[in-house]
BAFI-3210 file (N, C-alpha, C; in Angstrom, 3 decimals, decimal comma, padded with zeros to 6 digits):
// residues 236
n [1|2|3|4|5|6|7|8|9|10|11|12|13|14|15|16|17|18|19|20|21|22|23|24|25|26|27|28|29|30|31|32|33|34|35|36|37|38|39|40|41|42|43|44|45|46|47|48|49|50|51|52|53|54|55|56|57|58|59|60|61|62|63|64|65|66|67|68|69|70|71|72|73|74|75|76|77|78|79|80|81|82|83|84|85|86|87|88|89|90|91|92|93|94|95|96|97|98|99|100|101|102|103|104|105|106|107|108|109|110|111|112|113|114|115|116|117|118|119|120|121|122|123|124|125|126|127|128|129|130|131|132|133|134|135|136|137|138|139|140|141|142|143|144|145|146|147|148|149|150|151|152|153|154|155|156|157|158|159|160|161|162|163|164|165|166|167|168|169|170|171|172|173|174|175|176|177|178|179|180|181|182|183|184|185|186|187|188|189|190|191|192|193|194|195|196|197|198|199|200|201|202|203|204|205|206|207|208|209|210|211|212|213|214|215|216|217|218|219|220|221|222|223|224|225|226|227|228|229|230|231|232|233|234|235|236]
n.u [-005,849|-005,846|-008,061|-008,433|-009,198|-009,739|-008,891|-007,675|-005,395|-002,437|-001,916|-003,404|-002,043|000,251|-000,116|-001,033|001,360|003,022|001,697|001,635|004,392|005,171|003,562|001,358|-001,973|-004,888|-007,776|-009,573|-011,543|-013,445|-013,257|-015,021|-013,992|-014,875|-017,590|-018,227|-017,929|-016,075|-017,239|-019,253|-020,796|-019,859|-017,450|-016,045|-015,815|-013,657|-011,766|-011,308|-010,700|-011,873|-010,640|-009,153|-006,203|-007,207|-007,025|-008,119|-006,882|-007,210|-005,735|-003,908|-000,466|-000,514|-002,331|-004,874|-008,134|-009,463|-007,683|-007,821|-006,412|-005,649|-004,362|-001,805|000,976|001,185|-000,004|001,828|004,046|002,964|002,420|005,026|006,268|004,601|005,384|008,008|009,408|011,004|011,754|014,371|015,730|017,773|018,877|019,932|019,537|016,800|016,095|016,920|015,109|012,671|012,867|012,795|010,316|008,657|009,387|008,277|005,451|004,921|005,993|006,541|004,243|001,912|002,690|002,895|000,296|-001,124|000,018|-001,204|-003,903|-003,958|-003,001|-004,487|-007,167|-008,341|-011,074|-010,596|-007,732|-004,924|-002,225|-000,019|-000,413|-000,257|002,345|003,855|003,551|004,314|007,046|007,883|007,457|009,420|011,590|011,715|011,877|014,506|015,718|015,378|016,744|019,472|019,726|019,620|021,902|024,010|023,058|020,996|018,336|016,035|016,768|018,856|018,413|015,643|012,508|009,747|009,897|010,433|008,217|006,227|006,928|007,200|004,431|003,863|005,462|004,871|002,867|004,441|004,565|002,001|002,590|004,147|006,909|010,182|011,721|014,120|015,746|016,636|018,589|019,311|016,975|015,264|016,403|015,860|013,163|012,351|013,456|011,770|009,324|009,621|009,487|008,062|006,013|005,116|003,881|001,830|000,455|-000,438|-001,957|-004,078|-005,189|-006,144|-008,081|-009,984|-010,638|-010,610|-011,119|-011,328|-011,296|-011,862|-014,326|-016,706|-018,933|-017,959|-016,507|-017,451|-017,737|-015,164|-013,654|-013,425|-014,889|-016,299|-016,265|-018,965|-019,832|-018,876|-020,425|-021,026|-021,423|-024,650|-025,719|-027,301]
n.v [-015,913|-013,560|-011,271|-009,602|-006,490|-005,454|-004,222|-004,628|-002,471|-000,476|000,114|-002,042|-004,164|-004,108|-005,384|-007,913|-008,847|-009,011|-010,849|-013,121|-013,643|-014,183|-016,268|-016,312|-017,138|-016,157|-014,310|-012,717|-009,967|-008,417|-004,937|-003,098|-000,344|001,263|000,986|002,189|000,734|001,477|003,397|002,272|001,871|-000,120|-000,802|001,638|001,407|000,078|001,304|004,326|006,443|005,946|004,432|001,575|-000,546|-002,620|-004,340|-007,117|-008,687|-011,685|-013,210|-011,850|-010,972|-010,416|-012,092|-011,273|-009,883|-009,587|-007,353|-004,390|-002,805|-000,001|001,856|001,423|001,425|001,255|-001,212|-002,951|-002,557|-003,475|-006,167|-007,009|-006,733|-008,508|-011,071|-011,156|-010,831|-009,521|-007,074|-005,705|-006,628|-005,310|-002,022|-000,270|-001,409|-001,641|001,057|001,742|000,409|001,481|004,218|004,199|002,956|005,015|006,947|005,949|006,026|008,644|009,912|008,558|006,979|009,116|010,985|009,479|008,754|011,190|011,708|009,705|010,491|013,064|012,549|010,294|010,282|012,721|014,969|016,949|017,971|019,166|020,830|021,859|020,513|017,890|017,672|018,520|016,380|014,172|014,753|014,799|012,204|011,040|012,121|010,775|008,199|008,311|008,757|006,170|004,661|005,569|004,790|001,963|001,327|000,199|-001,924|-004,749|-004,515|-001,987|-001,579|-003,152|-006,261|-007,885|-006,316|-004,669|-002,169|-002,381|-003,978|-002,051|-000,169|-001,351|-002,043|000,496|001,178|-000,685|000,373|001,909|002,712|004,033|006,135|007,601|006,926|005,549|002,705|001,956|004,131|003,936|001,910|000,353|000,473|-000,812|-003,444|-004,286|-004,132|-006,113|-008,352|-008,471|-008,722|-011,414|-013,086|-015,713|-015,213|-012,716|-013,152|-014,867|-013,136|-011,094|-012,520|-013,218|-010,666|-010,314|-012,258|-011,073|-008,743|-007,907|-005,926|-002,438|-000,232|002,497|004,133|005,827|005,690|005,300|007,557|009,738|008,735|007,848|010,329|013,601|013,567|014,871|015,701|015,358|012,996|010,861|009,455|009,006|005,849|004,628|004,332|002,546]
n.w [013,402|010,837|009,903|006,763|005,376|002,440|-000,841|-004,107|-004,426|-004,585|-001,862|-000,580|-001,629|-000,431|002,158|001,649|000,384|002,758|004,357|002,738|002,417|005,192|005,768|007,284|008,526|006,954|006,073|003,370|003,384|001,112|000,325|-001,550|-002,899|-005,035|-004,955|-002,602|-000,143|001,783|003,281|004,864|008,069|009,700|008,729|009,124|011,957|012,224|010,566|010,903|009,146|006,807|004,761|002,986|003,384|006,231|009,217|011,335|013,975|015,356|017,088|018,903|020,011|022,719|023,813|024,452|023,838|020,402|018,037|016,187|013,407|011,529|008,415|006,280|006,611|009,440|009,796|008,596|010,224|012,632|012,011|011,373|013,993|015,474|014,128|014,133|011,919|008,918|009,921|011,474|014,638|015,948|016,986|014,955|012,569|012,676|012,625|010,103|008,478|009,291|008,608|005,853|005,424|006,360|004,573|002,201|002,974|003,474|001,121|-001,450|-001,802|-001,548|-003,429|-005,968|-005,919|-006,330|-008,884|-010,388|-010,132|-011,298|-013,861|-014,891|-013,943|-013,439|-014,404|-016,009|-017,916|-016,313|-016,946|-015,291|-012,803|-013,567|-014,521|-012,259|-010,469|-011,982|-012,285|-009,709|-008,873|-010,568|-009,346|-006,895|-007,644|-008,484|-006,020|-004,829|-006,639|-006,327|-003,661|-003,964|-005,140|-003,974|-002,497|-001,910|-001,126|000,110|002,831|003,163|003,896|002,739|003,495|005,366|004,366|001,744|000,815|001,196|-000,733|-003,253|-004,536|-005,397|-007,325|-009,296|-011,164|-012,881|-015,677|-016,062|-014,476|-015,929|-016,160|-016,745|-016,467|-017,279|-017,147|-014,427|-013,338|-011,069|-009,457|-011,250|-011,197|-008,610|-008,616|-010,335|-009,035|-006,820|-008,051|-008,831|-006,607|-005,092|-003,133|-003,844|-006,313|-005,504|-003,825|-005,642|-007,415|-005,653|-005,369|-008,133|-007,950|-006,339|-007,454|-010,893|-012,722|-013,730|-011,109|-010,991|-012,549|-014,646|-013,076|-010,519|-009,815|-008,285|-005,955|-005,158|-005,405|-004,347|-001,819|001,193|004,650|005,385|004,266|005,746|008,160|011,627|013,091|014,196|017,558|020,092]
ca.u [-006,352|-005,999|-009,066|-007,922|-010,226|-008,885|-009,129|-006,314|-004,849|-001,100|-001,849|-003,951|-000,992|001,276|-000,420|-000,955|002,712|003,601|001,050|002,039|005,762|005,242|002,884|000,223|-003,332|-005,639|-008,968|-009,781|-013,014|-013,355|-013,933|-015,028|-013,986|-015,656|-018,972|-018,469|-017,871|-015,374|-018,080|-020,202|-020,499|-019,043|-015,900|-015,697|-015,522|-012,369|-010,926|-012,087|-010,179|-012,668|-009,641|-008,503|-006,641|-007,356|-006,983|-008,433|-006,053|-007,964|-004,883|-002,799|000,525|-000,676|-003,283|-006,147|-009,161|-008,953|-007,313|-007,933|-005,228|-005,842|-003,203|-001,019|002,412|000,830|-000,247|002,954|004,820|002,249|002,624|006,516|006,517|003,908|005,926|009,423|009,982|011,077|012,028|015,503|015,709|018,793|018,617|020,414|018,784|015,390|015,954|017,038|013,857|011,544|013,075|012,329|008,999|008,061|009,642|007,146|004,217|004,900|006,528|006,285|002,690|001,235|003,224|002,574|-001,106|-001,512|000,352|-002,314|-005,141|-004,115|-002,638|-005,365|-008,606|-009,007|-012,058|-009,888|-006,281|-004,223|-000,856|000,851|-000,500|000,351|003,777|004,331|003,584|005,243|008,392|008,172|007,553|010,648|012,639|011,596|012,460|016,021|016,172|015,397|017,728|020,776|019,768|019,800|023,234|025,127|022,579|019,987|016,980|016,268|017,441|019,809|017,760|014,128|011,832|008,499|010,081|010,311|006,863|005,549|007,270|007,136|003,254|003,665|006,273|004,261|002,047|005,367|004,138|001,084|003,167|005,090|008,249|010,912|012,656|015,500|016,474|016,905|018,843|019,197|015,554|014,818|016,863|015,148|011,723|012,205|013,654|010,547|008,216|009,662|009,334|006,793|005,000|004,589|003,171|000,622|-000,273|-001,051|-002,997|-005,126|-005,813|-006,911|-009,310|-010,872|-011,190|-009,805|-011,678|-010,863|-012,050|-012,276|-015,126|-017,449|-019,900|-017,387|-015,638|-018,087|-017,494|-013,711|-013,049|-014,217|-015,701|-016,248|-016,611|-020,272|-019,982|-018,436|-021,351|-020,753|-022,528|-025,675|-025,689|-028,589]
ca.v [-015,751|-012,310|-010,750|-008,477|-005,726|-005,180|-004,112|-004,717|-001,283|-000,403|-000,120|-003,150|-005,115|-004,211|-006,219|-009,290|-009,197|-009,505|-012,157|-014,398|-013,869|-014,725|-017,558|-016,209|-017,530|-014,999|-014,314|-011,472|-009,358|-007,318|-003,630|-002,446|001,210|001,902|000,941|002,824|-000,021|002,048|004,415|001,714|002,112|-001,391|-000,643|002,790|001,094|-000,476|002,149|005,727|007,208|005,383|003,943|000,313|-001,713|-002,684|-005,730|-007,515|-009,787|-012,456|-013,847|-010,937|-011,491|-010,263|-013,162|-010,706|-009,748|-009,064|-005,915|-004,065|-001,813|000,599|002,467|000,271|001,447|000,806|-002,659|-003,626|-002,487|-004,445|-007,637|-007,338|-006,908|-009,785|-012,262|-011,114|-010,972|-008,374|-005,914|-006,226|-006,548|-004,374|-000,586|000,468|-002,085|-001,193|002,675|001,729|000,008|002,390|005,482|003,855|002,658|006,297|007,633|005,487|006,458|009,980|010,426|007,914|006,894|010,247|011,755|008,685|008,812|012,284|011,467|008,804|011,221|014,027|012,038|009,323|010,344|014,099|015,190|017,822|017,881|020,396|020,388|022,182|019,536|016,675|017,741|018,552|015,073|013,260|015,132|014,406|010,787|010,803|012,370|009,833|006,985|008,630|008,507|004,794|004,197|005,857|003,937|000,532|001,085|-000,795|-002,977|-005,617|-004,039|-000,604|-001,503|-004,333|-007,400|-007,776|-005,794|-004,132|-000,991|-002,889|-004,389|-000,860|000,652|-002,185|-001,843|001,904|001,097|-001,591|001,130|002,879|003,211|005,055|007,378|008,437|006,711|004,597|002,051|001,799|005,226|003,673|000,435|-000,337|000,298|-001,905|-004,647|-004,401|-004,339|-007,486|-009,259|-008,588|-009,352|-012,799|-013,659|-016,527|-014,599|-011,648|-013,870|-015,288|-011,919|-010,372|-013,493|-013,027|-009,469|-010,619|-013,029|-010,243|-007,746|-007,914|-004,833|-001,247|000,386|003,855|004,221|007,016|005,725|005,374|008,685|010,515|007,907|007,850|011,666|014,755|013,513|015,736|014,992|015,051|011,531|009,837|009,612|008,087|004,600|004,882|003,533|002,556]
ca.w [012,021|010,398|008,836|006,077|004,720|001,296|-002,331|-004,850|-004,835|-004,099|-000,330|-000,279|-001,994|000,729|003,269|001,179|000,326|003,983|004,805|001,907|002,844|006,436|005,903|008,324|008,203|006,955|005,127|002,801|003,301|000,113|000,423|-002,898|-002,782|-006,157|-004,575|-001,333|001,120|002,788|004,200|005,800|009,498|010,330|008,361|009,885|013,294|012,082|009,899|010,962|008,071|005,581|003,793|003,467|004,149|007,696|009,630|012,715|014,472|016,328|017,971|019,124|020,735|024,183|024,257|024,848|022,831|018,951|017,985|014,823|013,008|010,067|007,737|005,688|007,248|010,860|009,794|008,298|011,519|013,592|011,631|011,657|015,459|015,739|013,751|014,301|010,511|008,043|010,703|012,353|016,096|016,465|016,761|013,708|011,460|012,717|012,149|008,454|007,819|009,574|007,878|004,489|005,398|006,568|003,327|001,337|003,514|003,387|-000,006|-002,706|-001,998|-001,781|-004,780|-007,020|-005,954|-007,045|-010,250|-010,923|-010,164|-012,353|-015,190|-015,386|-013,497|-013,382|-015,350|-017,068|-017,748|-015,715|-017,244|-014,277|-011,870|-014,059|-014,797|-011,098|-009,862|-012,728|-012,066|-008,183|-008,860|-011,075|-008,334|-005,809|-008,340|-008,438|-004,676|-004,665|-007,390|-005,664|-002,298|-004,270|-006,038|-003,304|-001,572|-002,681|-000,966|000,552|004,121|002,990|003,692|002,420|004,635|005,161|003,516|000,271|000,611|001,159|-001,891|-004,481|-005,189|-005,868|-008,569|-010,205|-012,291|-013,403|-017,048|-015,921|-013,664|-016,846|-015,884|-017,648|-015,431|-017,790|-016,516|-013,032|-013,436|-009,650|-009,148|-012,163|-010,718|-007,351|-009,006|-010,995|-007,969|-005,963|-008,780|-009,077|-005,480|-005,001|-002,360|-004,618|-007,268|-004,837|-003,527|-006,792|-007,777|-004,669|-005,853|-009,316|-007,661|-005,752|-008,541|-012,039|-013,559|-013,211|-009,926|-011,229|-013,645|-014,554|-011,951|-009,222|-009,654|-007,304|-004,619|-004,897|-005,349|-003,995|-000,731|002,251|006,079|005,580|003,840|006,816|009,235|012,625|013,358|015,267|018,761|020,801]
c.u [-006,305|-007,083|-008,590|-008,988|-009,437|-009,563|-007,781|-005,876|-003,371|-001,095|-002,301|-002,874|-000,054|001,131|-000,464|000,430|003,190|002,978|001,401|003,594|005,976|004,320|001,710|-001,213|-004,152|-006,821|-009,181|-011,350|-012,848|-013,879|-013,918|-015,180|-014,768|-017,063|-019,310|-018,527|-017,091|-016,036|-019,219|-019,841|-019,799|-017,686|-015,317|-015,246|-014,066|-011,347|-011,537|-011,692|-010,893|-011,661|-009,276|-007,163|-006,717|-007,348|-007,683|-007,508|-006,739|-007,154|-003,667|-001,742|000,318|-001,687|-004,569|-007,140|-008,669|-008,608|-007,399|-006,813|-005,704|-004,464|-002,223|000,384|002,195|000,676|001,014|003,896|004,283|002,658|004,104|006,744|005,863|004,682|007,391|010,224|009,904|011,287|013,137|015,226|016,654|018,439|018,837|019,651|017,408|015,130|016,111|015,695|012,735|011,628|012,473|010,936|008,168|008,183|008,572|005,766|004,113|005,181|005,950|004,847|001,805|001,487|002,717|000,968|-001,766|-001,205|-000,803|-003,446|-005,112|-003,780|-003,733|-006,893|-009,204|-009,952|-011,581|-008,523|-005,713|-002,833|000,069|000,664|000,143|001,898|004,512|004,478|004,333|006,737|008,734|008,241|008,852|011,772|012,725|012,131|013,960|016,479|016,276|016,643|019,063|020,850|020,099|021,125|024,152|024,392|021,380|018,610|017,112|016,834|018,426|019,101|016,208|013,287|010,517|008,696|009,906|008,903|005,902|005,732|007,143|005,621|003,114|004,552|005,618|003,568|003,117|005,084|003,104|001,554|004,025|006,556|008,939|011,845|013,949|016,346|017,078|017,361|018,920|017,832|015,031|015,243|016,139|013,725|011,575|012,412|012,471|009,510|008,389|009,686|008,086|005,637|004,388|003,632|001,795|-000,173|-000,974|-002,141|-004,321|-005,863|-006,681|-008,242|-010,300|-011,532|-010,241|-010,238|-011,317|-011,896|-012,608|-013,042|-016,124|-018,534|-019,329|-016,649|-016,163|-017,860|-016,122|-013,135|-013,960|-015,123|-015,389|-016,511|-018,068|-020,638|-019,855|-019,364|-020,939|-021,789|-023,381|-025,478|-026,889|-028,433]
c.v [-014,116|-012,041|-009,523|-007,786|-005,073|-005,001|-004,076|-003,361|-001,266|-000,654|-001,354|-004,266|-005,153|-005,248|-007,670|-009,813|-009,740|-010,791|-013,353|-014,696|-014,591|-015,916|-017,496|-016,688|-016,247|-015,229|-013,024|-011,146|-008,230|-006,028|-002,901|-000,941|001,850|001,957|001,661|002,055|000,625|003,057|003,707|001,553|000,997|-001,249|000,517|002,612|000,673|000,511|003,675|006,740|006,907|005,064|002,567|000,450|-001,580|-004,047|-005,955|-008,764|-010,526|-013,272|-013,069|-011,660|-011,398|-011,303|-012,506|-010,640|-009,352|-007,711|-005,611|-002,876|-001,168|001,468|001,493|000,253|000,967|-000,631|-003,454|-003,643|-003,439|-005,848|-008,064|-007,551|-008,180|-011,028|-012,326|-011,143|-009,737|-007,092|-006,229|-005,856|-005,434|-002,871|-000,073|-000,041|-001,683|000,227|002,621|001,442|001,029|003,780|005,313|003,557|004,169|007,146|007,299|006,127|007,918|010,724|009,676|007,549|008,063|010,923|010,879|008,751|009,987|012,291|010,639|009,642|012,205|013,514|010,990|009,586|011,635|014,378|016,081|017,856|019,350|020,206|020,726|021,051|018,213|016,587|017,852|017,285|014,078|013,380|014,708|012,920|010,412|011,036|011,349|008,411|007,211|008,313|006,989|004,213|004,349|004,860|002,511|000,364|000,260|-001,547|-003,632|-005,016|-002,730|-000,544|-002,659|-005,621|-006,959|-007,346|-005,190|-002,828|-001,375|-003,240|-003,149|-000,186|-000,095|-001,883|-000,399|002,099|000,366|-000,749|002,200|003,539|004,445|006,291|008,118|008,262|005,571|003,948|001,842|002,979|004,988|002,236|-000,279|-000,557|-000,755|-003,176|-005,113|-004,677|-005,734|-008,574|-009,502|-009,268|-010,852|-013,647|-014,543|-015,893|-013,509|-012,166|-014,161|-013,993|-011,246|-011,339|-013,451|-011,804|-009,657|-011,456|-012,127|-009,351|-007,681|-006,917|-003,467|-000,735|001,628|003,918|005,493|006,957|005,880|006,698|009,539|009,937|008,113|009,329|012,649|014,633|014,518|014,974|014,611|013,535|010,545|010,131|008,476|006,963|005,027|003,928|003,585|003,214]
c.w [011,949|009,504|008,160|005,373|003,718|-000,046|-002,933|-005,331|-004,269|-002,613|000,028|-000,508|-000,918|001,717|002,806|000,874|001,561|004,391|004,050|002,324|004,282|006,684|006,954|007,709|008,178|005,870|004,728|002,951|002,343|000,567|-000,788|-002,726|-003,924|-005,838|-003,364|-000,127|002,056|003,618|005,059|007,217|010,060|010,044|009,071|011,373|013,392|011,570|009,807|009,851|006,763|004,354|004,168|002,943|005,675|008,032|011,105|012,972|015,521|017,313|018,216|020,126|022,304|024,622|024,626|023,722|021,477|019,010|016,421|014,638|011,622|009,683|007,500|006,391|008,724|010,729|009,535|009,425|012,574|013,254|011,724|012,984|015,847|015,455|013,921|012,901|009,843|008,686|011,704|013,700|016,721|016,178|015,468|012,552|011,460|012,168|010,591|007,873|008,118|008,806|006,445|004,431|005,452|005,275|002,267|001,725|003,291|002,118|-001,263|-002,973|-002,369|-003,176|-005,935|-007,112|-006,628|-008,553|-011,012|-011,124|-011,311|-013,778|-015,755|-014,984|-013,556|-014,519|-016,469|-016,867|-017,379|-015,849|-016,087|-013,164|-012,226|-014,154|-013,402|-010,375|-010,620|-012,486|-010,591|-008,104|-009,492|-010,072|-007,308|-006,352|-008,208|-007,060|-004,360|-005,455|-006,939|-004,340|-002,757|-004,963|-005,381|-002,300|-002,387|-002,458|-000,149|001,862|004,220|002,839|003,267|003,585|004,456|004,390|001,999|-000,097|000,438|-000,258|-003,149|-005,286|-005,859|-007,098|-009,677|-011,390|-012,848|-014,751|-016,865|-015,169|-014,576|-016,537|-016,643|-016,642|-016,076|-017,385|-015,148|-012,935|-012,035|-009,199|-010,048|-011,621|-009,567|-007,728|-009,501|-009,959|-007,153|-006,671|-008,924|-007,860|-005,470|-004,226|-002,954|-005,747|-006,770|-004,382|-004,589|-007,385|-006,869|-005,023|-007,042|-009,009|-007,031|-006,647|-009,791|-013,084|-012,896|-011,984|-010,113|-012,515|-013,666|-013,399|-010,591|-008,894|-008,452|-005,972|-004,294|-004,749|-005,017|-002,667|000,397|003,550|006,204|005,119|004,953|008,015|010,374|012,799|014,369|016,418|019,492|022,082]
res [m|i|e|l|f|y|w|p|t|p|n|g|h|k|i|t|l|f|l|e|e|a|g|l|d|y|q|i|t|p|v|n|i|g|a|g|d|q|f|k|p|a|f|l|e|i|s|p|n|n|r|m|p|a|i|i|d|n|t|p|a|d|g|q|e|s|i|s|v|f|e|s|g|a|i|l|l|y|l|a|e|k|t|g|q|f|l|p|g|d|l|r|g|r|v|e|v|l|q|w|l|f|w|q|v|g|g|l|g|p|m|a|g|q|n|h|h|f|s|q|y|a|p|e|r|i|p|y|a|t|e|r|y|v|k|e|t|n|r|l|y|g|v|m|d|r|r|l|a|d|r|e|f|l|a|g|a|y|s|i|a|d|m|a|s|y|p|w|v|v|p|y|e|r|q|g|q|d|l|d|q|f|p|h|l|k|r|w|f|h|a|i|a|e|r|p|a|t|v|r|a|y|d|k|g|k|a|v|n|a|t|p|t|v|t|p|e|s|r|s|i|l|f|g|q|t|a|a|v|v|k|p|p|a|h|d]
***
């Protein structure tokens, strides 16, 4: 059994995409980031970066005690290795997938996230910041479009690289992007959206939360935190 600590954000969706595709037995423990659940001591024991998603695998492959994993890219890699799915076993195929997984983790996710922040959530509009991240998101979409010109998915076969990237393209309109400008990316996007596991994963997200996470009340919790907020759990 996998216990998934989750909220329906792009990074959260990555993990439900994998779990639904692989058919693994899992249960969701909601982490309401708008209410500050990510700062609770029990969650910090699992995810010291006070970010979800995180998992606890109660049946690890080594047969030993439960293991926890935080960071969405690390979770995808862990689950792929555990199940032998969505990550090739050969050297070259594995490299193809991992480089695009890390491309998402280090590029598409952070840049699109800053795009969301400055275009949607910043209390004051800063034209330079908004333009900078909208343009960088556009550049990254272009990278994906060129990559997908001669292959079905980012690394050939459907993989954890696609699962990592897809949720960050879902809000393309909010990112100021037009998929018609990226025909290969658009084809890829719709192919993933139509997968039954994708439909199930997003339905799970709606069941957890169907209302906006960022509200006037939650802004101070989500943005502008410092190290002082993350207090180590007390030990006897």
